[in-house]
N, C-alpha and C positions, 0 to 999 in steps of 0.2 A: 257307607261311611267307615267302615273298619275292615281292614285287610285280613286280619287274623282273628280267629275265635278261640285261640288257645286259652286265653285267660278265663273267658266265661265258661267254656266247656270244662275246664278244671274245676272251677266253682260248682257247676252242676254235678260233676262227679262227687265233690265232697258233701254236698248236700244229700245226695243219694246214700252215700256211705253212712252218714250219721243218721239218716232217716227223717230229716226234717223238710218240710215244704219251705219253711222260712225260719229265720233265727231271731226274729224281732224281740221276743221275749227272753233271749238267751244273752247272758253278758259275754263280752269278749274274753273275759278271764276265765269263765267256764269253758267256753268254747275251745280255747287254746289250751286249757289244761287236759282236755279230752285228747289232744294229739301230743301231750307230754311236753308242751311248751310253757314256760314261765312267762307271765304277763306282769309287767311292772309299770306303774306311772310315777315318774319322778321329773324333776327339773332337768331338761336337756339344753345344752348350749349350742345353739345354731342349727338344731334340727327338730322336726316334729315326731319322728319315729326311727327307731334303730332296730335291726335284726342282727343278733350275735349267735353263731353256731359254734358250739363247743363240741368236744368229742363225744360226750353223752348227753348234752342238754342243749336246748335252743331257748335263747331269751328274746322276747320281743318287748321293747320299751317304747312308751308314748309319753309325751311331754305333759307333765301334769298342768302346766299353765295354759294349754289349749282351752279356749273359752267355752266350748260347747261339748256335751257328751256325744252329740251326732258326729262331730268332726274327730273325736277321738275313736269312735267306732271305725270310721272310714280308714284312719291312719292304721289302726290295728289290722283291719282287713286287707289293706294294701300290703303290709308286711308279712301277713299270712300268705298272700299271694306269691311274694318272693320265696318263702319257705317251701311252698309246693311246686313252684315253677323254675325256680333258678337255684339249683343245689350247689352251684359253685360260689355263690355269694356267702362268704363266711362272716363278714362284717360289712353292713351297709347302712348308710344314713339316708334318710329322706326328709325332704324340707318342702316349702311352698313351691319351689320350682319343679317338683316331681309329683306333687300331690294336688295342685290346684288346676281346675278346670279353665281358669282364666289365663293360665300360663301354658296353654297346650303346646306352644311352639317351644318352650323350654323342656317340656316333657319329652317332645320328640328328640331334642337335641341330646337327651340322657340316654337315648336308645330304646329299642322295642321292649326291653324288660320292664320299663316303667309304664308303658302303655298296657302291656299284658297284666301287670299287678293292679292297675286301675280298673281294667275290665273284670278281673277276678273280683275285686271288691264290690264292684257295681252289681254283678250277678249274685255274689253271696248275700249281699244286704238286701237287694230288691229282686228276687228271682223272677225271671220273665214271666212264667206262667201264673204266679200269684200276682204279680204286678199288673199283668193285663187284665185279670179277672177283677181286681180291685177298682180299676178305673173304667171298667166296661159301661158304656152308655152314660158316662158323667160328662157334662160340658167341659172344655178346656179352659183354663184360666187360673189366676192366682188362687182361688179357693181350692180348687183340685189340687194344684201343686202343694198347697199347705196341708190338705188332708192326707195326701200320699206321704209328705214328709213326716207327719205325726205318727202315721201308722207303722212306717218302716223304721221309724227312728233314724233317719237320715236327713242331711241338710237339703235346703231348697235347691242349691246348686246341683247337687248330685241328682235330685229328682229331675231336674230339667235335662240335664246330660243323658240321663237314663231314658227319658221320654223321646229325646232327639235320637238316640241310638236305636231305639226300638220302633221309630216312625209311628208314634202314637197318634199324632195329629198333624195337620199341615201348619207348620210355624217356622219362624226364623229367629235365630239367636246371635246376638252380636256380643262379643267378649271384649271388654275395655280395660285397659290397665294404664294408670297415670294419665288419664284423660285422653288416651290414643286408642283407637280401634286396632286391636292386635290380629283378630281374625273372626270370621263368621261362619255359621254352619246352618243348614236348612234340612228339612225333611224332603224326600223326594217328591212328595205330592204338593209341596208349596212352589207354585209355578211363577212367582214373580222374580224379576231379575234386578239385582242390587246395582246402585250406582257404585262408582269407585270410592269405597270408604275405608280401605285398609291403610294403615300408617298415618291416619289423619284424625282429628277430633271428630265426634259424632256430629250429625247435621244440626244447623242452627235451631230448627224448630221441633227437634226430637225431645222426648222426654228424658232420654239419657243426658242430653246436654244440660237439662235443668238440674239433674242430680249432681253433675260435675261441677256446675257453677255454684252449688250449695256445699261443696267439699264433700260429696258423697254421703250427706246426711239423709235421713228419710224425709223425702219431700212430701209423699203422699201416704195416707193410712187408710185402712179399712176398704170400703167400696170405691174409694178414689184411687186405689193402686193401679187399676186400669184405666189409662187415659186414651181419648180418641186422638189420632193424628191423621193427617192426609197421607195417602199411599205414597205420593211423590216425595214425602220427607225421606224415606229410605230407599225407594224403589223407581226404576225407570218407568215412564209411561209411553205407551204407543200413541201415535199421533190421533187415533181414533178413540183413545181411552179417556173416560172421565176420572177425575181425581176423587176416588171414593174413600170412605172412612176405614182405617185400621185401628187396631188396639196395640198399645205399647205398655208393658209392665217391666219395671226395673228392680233389681236386686243389688244394692250397694253394699261394699264391705270397706268401711272407713279406715280400718287398721291397715289394710294392704293397698288401698287406693285402687280398688277393683270394682267392676260394675258389669252385671249381666243384664241385657236387654233382650226381652222376648216380645216378638211382633207377630201378629196374626190378623187375618180379616175380621172385621167386625160383623 
């Protein structure tokens, strides 16, 4: 999935340097102070995070109006990635187009440095070794994603992308913005072949379509978050195949009109 390990490898170096297996209990303010970086939360106009390099001091700012602490941690970690990886950036703004997994095509347009900063943030907040040990022998699904999110103090979306990157289980992820499938990813051991779904709305009988029809509101709660669908809803069937049951689980973000759909065999 990933051509370069520069970002994640740098995060591993930093964790080794500070002597932490994980930084879950450490505030971003304290972490940045250890590198003589000033962390400030204030209202930012048109951006989620900013890094400013001065002659003697670096400042990282995070928008105080970001709705969740998990998102603020990711933004700060992303900016810290720029600090360690891209020393030519003296003043840099990041927004939804560089920080959102749902808009990965926009991230790619901004250049490799944004991908590297996101990889850095993912490894820093969810270190691979600790991450794998935490989920070992636990069944894949919404409950596991939530437990991982709570443990590492990261968003559900970041957890899903981290699982995808580390090939944790065989599953398929669809990223939807404004009612249109922007792109999809799958783990290598997920052997199904998708229909032609990019740049069009999700399939008629998908759970994703239900959420979009309800304007990205939470349609299902609790144990009903995982819904059964037919395999043919999202994937091609060979002539000899039966249309078996699959699971679909969606995470909508009403503010940005985005949705992630996670699909795996039942």
